N, C-alpha and C positions, 0 to 999 in steps of 0.2 A: 507492520510485518511485511517483509518482502517475499515475493514468490521465489526469488533466487536465494533463499536463506535456509539454513538448517532448521530453523524454527518452523517454517512452512512444511518442510519434509515430514515432520512429526504431526503438525497441526492438521493437515488436510486428511490423511488416512484416518485419524481419530474421529474427525467430524463426519466423514463418510460412513464409518462403521456405526457410530451412534445414530446417525440420521436414518439408516436403513434398518436398524434393530428395533427402534421404538415404534409405537402405533402411528400409522400414516397421518392421522388427524393432528398429531402433535409435532410433526417434523419441522414445521415452520418455526417453532420455538427454538429448536436446535440451531437452525440457520440464523435466527435473530441474535441469539447469544454468541454464536461463532462470529458473526459479522461485527458486533461491537467489540468482542475480544480482539479480532483481527485489527481493527482500527485503533483500539486503545493500547495495543502493544507498541505503537509508535509514540504517542503522547496522550495519556489518558484524558487530560483536561479538555482536549479539543473534541471529544465525543459529545460534550455539552452543546457544541454548535450544531452537530447533526440532530441531536435530540430537540434542540430549539426549533430548527427548520421543520422537523417532523411534526411537532406539536402545533406550530403555527399553521402549516399547510393542511393538517388534518382538520383543525378547527375551521379554517376558511372553506375547505371543500364541503364539510358537513353543512355549514351555513348556506353556501351557495346552492346545495342540493335542495334546501328547504324553500328557496325563493322561486318565484314564478316568472320574473322578468329580469332582463339583463341589467336594468337600472338598479334593481334590488341586489343583484349579485356583485355589482361593480365595486362597492366599498371593500368587500372581502378579497376580491382580486387584487386591489391596490394594497391591501394589508399584506398579502402574500408577497407581492412584488417588492414592496418597501422593505419588509423584513429580510428577505433573502438577498436582494441586491444590495441592501444596506450592509449586511455582514460581509458580502463579497467586496464591497468598496472599502470598508474599514480595514480589512486584513490584507487586501491585495493592492489597492490603488491609492489609499490615503497618503502614504508616504511618497509615492510617485508624483501625485498632483501637488503636494506640499513643496517638494524639491523643485518641480517645474515652475511653479509660481514664484518661488524665491529666485530662481535663475532668471526668469523673465523680468523680475524687479531689479535685477542687477546685483543680487547678493547670493551667488551660487554657494550652497553649503559645502563645507569641506567633508562633512559626514552627513548621512541621511538624517533629516529632521525627525522623522518618525520611522522606527524600525520594529516591525512586528513579525513574529514567526508565521509564515504562511501555512495554514492548516492543509495537510496533504489531501488532495482530491476535492477541495472546496468548490472549484469551478465545475467539476463533473457532477457532484451530487446536487449542487444548486440548480444547474440547468435541468437535471432530471426531475427534480420536484417541482420546478417552475412549469415545465411542460405539462405536468399532471394538473396543477391548479388552473392553468390556461385552458386545458382540454375540458375540465369540469365546467368552467365558466362558459365555454362555447357549446356545451352540451354534447361534446364528442365522446365523453366517457362518464360513467356514473361514479360518484364518490365512493371510495372503499369504506364500508361500514365498520370494519374491525381495525382498531388502532394498531394492534400488533403486526398484522400483515402489511399495513401501510408503512409501518416503521421498517419492516424488512425490505419493502420495495425501495425505500430511500437508502438503506445501508447494505444491501446484498453484497457480501464481501468480494466475490470474484471480480465485479466490475466497479466497485466502490470508488477507488482512488484514481483510475485512469480509463474508465469506460469499458466497453461501449456505453454511450448515454442511451438508456433504454426508455421506451415509451410505456405508459401505464397500460395501454391496450394490449401490449405484447407480454409484459412481464407479470403484471398482477394476476391475470387468470391462471398462469402457471404456478404462482405462489399459493393460490387457493386450492389447487388440485393436489391430491395425494400422489406423489411420484413413486413409481415402483423401480426396483433395481433392475438394470438391464446390462447384461454382459457386453452386448454390442455397443451400448453407450459408453461403457467403461473403456473398451478398446478404442472406439472412435475419439472419445475425449482425451484419453491418454496419448493417442497418436498426435493430436493437435497440440497438447501440452509439450510433448517431446520436441515437436517442430518449433514451438515458441522458445523453449529453453535453448535449442540449438542456435536460433537467431540471436538471442540475447547473450548467452554465455560464450559461445564460440566466436561469433562475429562482432556483435555490437561492443561488448566490453573490451575485446582485444583491440579494436580500432579506436576506442575511446582514449586509450593511453596515448596514442600517437596524435590524435586530434587535440587533446588537452595540452600536450607539450608545445605544439605550434601555436594554438590560439591563445594560450596563456602567456606566451613570451614571443611577441611578433618581431622584435628588433633584430634586424639582420637576416631575416629569413628570405630565402630566394623565392622568386615568383613561382617556380616549379613546386617548391615545398608548400606554398600557400594553396596552389591549385590542388595538389594531392590531398592535403589535409581537408580541404573543402569537400572534395569527392568522398574522402573517408567519412566525413560527417554525414553526408547525404545517405551513405549506406548505413552508418551507425544509427541514425535516428529512425530510419525505416525499420531496421532489424530490431531495434530497441522497442519501439512503440507497437509495431505489428506483432512482435514477439509477445509483448504483454497481452495484447488482444487475443492472440492465439491461446495463451495460457488461461486467460479469463474465460473464454468461450469453452475451452476444453474442460476446465474445472466445473463450470456450471452444467455442462452436458453430462458429466458423470453423475451429478446430483439430479439429473432428469429435467434440467431446465435449459431451454435453447435461447441463447443471446444472438443478437443480430450481427451480421458480418460488418467489420469495421474497415478492412483493407481488402483491395482486390487488385493486386499487382500494379500499383500506381506508376512505377517507373517505365511501364510499357504503354503508357497513355499516348494517344495520337495528337492531342492538343491539350491546352490548359483546362478547357471545360471537362474533357475526359479525365484529366488528372484529378480534378476535384470531385468527380463522381466515383473515384477509386480510393482517395486518401481520406482517412478519418471520416468515414461515411456518416457516422451517427451525428457528428458535429455539423457537417455540411448540411444534412437534411434538417437539423434543428434550426440553424440560421435561416434556411429556406422557408420553413413552415411558420416560424414565430417572429421573424424580423423582415425578411425579404418580401414575402407575400403580403403581410399587413402594410408594408410601405407602398404597395402597388405592383410589385414584381415587374413583369414586362408588359402588363396591360395598361400602359400609359404612354406618354410621349417618349421619344427616343432619349431626349436629354434627361428626363426623370428616370427612365429605365437605367441608363448608364450611371446616374447618380446613386440609385439604389444599390447597384453592384459595388460602386466605390465604398458606400457606407458599410455594406456587409463585410468587405475585406478589411477595412480599417478596424471595425469592431472585432472581427476575428483575430486580427493581430493583437489588439489589446487583451482579448480573452486569453491569449497564450502567455502574456506576461506584461507587467507594469514597467515597460522600458521602451524608449524610442526606437530601439532596434527592432522590436516586434511590430511597432507601428509601420516602420519602413518596410518590413517584410510583407505586411498586409497590403501596403500601398503598391509594392511591386507586383504582387499577384493580382490586385485589382486592375492595374495597368495592363498586365498581360491579358487578362480576361476581356477588358474593353477593346483592346487592339484586335483580339481574335474575333470579337463580335463585328467590328467594323470591317475586318478583312472578309468575313463570311458574307456580309452584305454586299461587298464589292464582287466577291466570287462565291455565289451561293452553293454551287455544286463542288464538293471536295474532289480533289484529284484522286483517281483510282489507280494510277500507275504505281507499281510496287516500289520504284525508286523514290517517288514522292512520299509514300507511306513511311519508308525508312527515314527519309530526311525529316519529316514532320515529327517522328518519335524522337530523333536525336536532338532536334531544336527544342522541343518541349522539355526534354531532360536537361539540356544545358541551361535553359532559363530557370528551371526549378532549382537546379544545383546552385546557380548564381545567387538566387534569393536566399538560400540557406546560409550564406555568409552573414547576413544581417540577423538571422535567427540565432546563430551560434556565437557571434562576436560578443565579448563581455560588455563593450560599450559602443555607442554609435561612432565614436572616434576611431576605435579599433576596426570597425567595419569599413569605414572610409579608407583607412590605411591599407587594408587588405585589397580593396577594389583598385586602388591607385598603384599598388605594387605587384599586381598579378603578372604584368608583362615585363617586369624588371628582373634582371639577373637570372635568366632562365638556365641556371646551371643544373647539372644532373646529380650534384651532391645533395641528396634529399634527406633532410633531417627526419621527416616522418618515417622513412624507410629505416633510417639508422635506429630510431627508437624501437621499431618492431624487431629489428635484428633479422639475420638471415633466416633462422628457423621460424620466427614469427611471421615473416613475409611469406614463407612457403605455406605455413598453416592457413593464413588468411586467403592466399591465392587458391588453394585447393578447396577450401570450404565455400568461398565465393563462387567457384565453379559449380559446386553442388547446389548452392542457393539459386543461381541464375538458371541452371538446367531445370530445376524443379519449377521455377516461376514460368519459364518458357513452355515447359511441358503442360502446366496447368492452363496456360493461356491459349495454346494452339492445338494441343494434342489430347485433351481430356485425360490428363495423367491420373487424376484422382479416381476416375471410373476404371481406367485400365489397371491401376495398381490394385484395386479391390478385386479384380478378376484374376489376379495371380494366385497360384497355389498358396495355401496357408504357410508352409515352411519358408517360402520365398519372402512373404510379407513379414514374418516374424524374424527372419534373418536381417531384413532391413531395419526393423525396430531395434534389435540388439546392436546392430551396427551404429545406429544413431545414438543410442545410449553410450556405447563405447567412445564415440567421437566426442560427446559432451564431457564424459569423465576424463578423457585424455587431454583434450584441448580447451576445455572450458576455463573461464576465468572466474574463480569462486571467491571473489572479494566482497560479495553481497552489496554491490554498488546499486544505488537507486536507479529506477527507470527514469528516463529523461522527462517524461510527462508528469512525474510526481510533483515537479515544481510548479505546475500550472493548476 
């Protein structure tokens, strides 16, 4: 089920109504049933994979809870890691590695040797349940005694298929607690959902049509067109993914459950480290806590430290997709990060002049946008083609604009102005606090205006969110 579908428009109010009408101690059952229904409406058979991960990790965590030493717990940790990462490898990476090995052997396949349908959200719920078993192994959290509530932790529908990736210490206690209906939570959650739908339907999906036309047919495209399509994709993926996170957080908030922030205006970052503290925060912190720190983090030699950073970004690239384009995207960001570290060692005190602050933000944005070429390109060859043709034929006959049309261009321009104004207001002027201090009629006028904008200018084709493919 998609958030941006008519199915969800009926599904969510029904869930909320039933959830708050039944006795509080049974509400988790409603959420569990709703979560499995939400996932099974896409492809029912793949709910078996979620159930399998749930059963394995519940068993492993219960067994680890009964052991007194790390050595006794370790076999159950390895069972959890093997089961979860094994499923992820089979469905997401087996075909990629088979094709890569065949290509290295001099027999590149004309068609994929192994082609399996990637289960929606498998990377997200796999990482969520793995963090739980690792935390139980390390003694950071207690094993959840009730199977049903643990199953809900793994499958909670607002963040099941595209995050945020929640930690058991944050989500499980909320699932144990009887949540009460709150009008303030309804308004707050609804406001966040509206903003997410605005970003997805009005901006991301409208830009997607222009991006797809250019990136799916590169022949003869002017360098200006390639630049514009890449910039459009940078905006599209941000509005698409952060829009999903906003809807997920808002949906959960209405149900009385608080999910963690996943985006914090990343395109206003001052450097690449700042960018990664703002973009897909739940994944960044997951890699930090469960891969980077166990590798030694920065508490080692400089060479090993930089190697750890490179490993993290390569793995992050692979997490996003089984394609060399994602590996290249990860390598680029790892290179940016390492160069920034070396620069900071050479110049430890950042420049405070406002001109330099502006320049650093622009440079960071340009580097990030450039890397998106590899993320969006259909093949590595396409990505290289775009990179080598960016400076050629810089004509102003821009296909991407032609696809949007005059009216589409005006709609995008106006709504991007709204988006950027809000982002800058939130970053520098405490817009969220100031908005809540406005008189109620003014606030509700803004809500209705946003609803009207979505209904008038939204693209209602029920297109999937970009991160569903990961």
